[in-house]
C-alpha angles and dihedrals in degrees: 000000000000096000096248092121096069122168090241096063113122117255114262090256090053098048116112122229135148113027090357092286124139122237087254091051093049090048092052092047092049092050090052094047092048102047092112091056092045090052090055091051105039091159089065122075096217093185094056101029103036118007102043094046094045093048091047090050090051094051093043091051090050090049102041112022121085116253098251093053091044091056093046093045093048092048092048094046093047091050091046091054090049093050103045088122086066098059099182091050092043090051092050091050091050092054091046089051088051089054090061087065098048093108093053106065096182092050091044089054091054090049093050092048091054104037104025110019111131093338136080118253090246090057088049090054092047092049090048092049090051092050091047091051091048090049092048090048092052093046090049090048092050091047090051092050091051090047090049091048094051091046091052091048092047096057 
C-alpha cells in the first residue's frame, strides 16, 4: 500500500474534476442542460441511464487512466461527437477511443456499458446524432427567442 487510499479522501460524488466541479455538480448541470432532450424521450431515465454513467466514466478516466491515453481518448470522443453526421468516421473514432482504455478493464467495462451495451456501435452513433441535432435545435430556438426579445425591447 502506498497510502494513497486514506480515510480522509472525498467520496466519489464529492471528488472534483473538470472545471473544479464535483460529480454531483456535473450531473446536476448536465440534467439542466439536457431537459429538452429528456422531454422528447420521457421513456428514458437520462439521469440514471445516460448522465450519471457518462459523468462517472469521465471522472474515472481522469483519475485512473494515464495522461497520454486520457488526452487521446478525450480528443477522439470530442471529434466523434462533432462528426456524428459522418457515421462511418464517427464509429471508427469511437472504436479508437475505446482502445485507449484497453489497459483499464474496469473503465473499459463502463465505456462498453455506455456506448455499446445491447446496441451496435452504428446505432449508438445514430442516437448520438439525433440527440446532438435536438440540442442544436433547442439552442438555436433559445437564441432566436433571446434575439426577438432584445429586438422587441429595443424598439
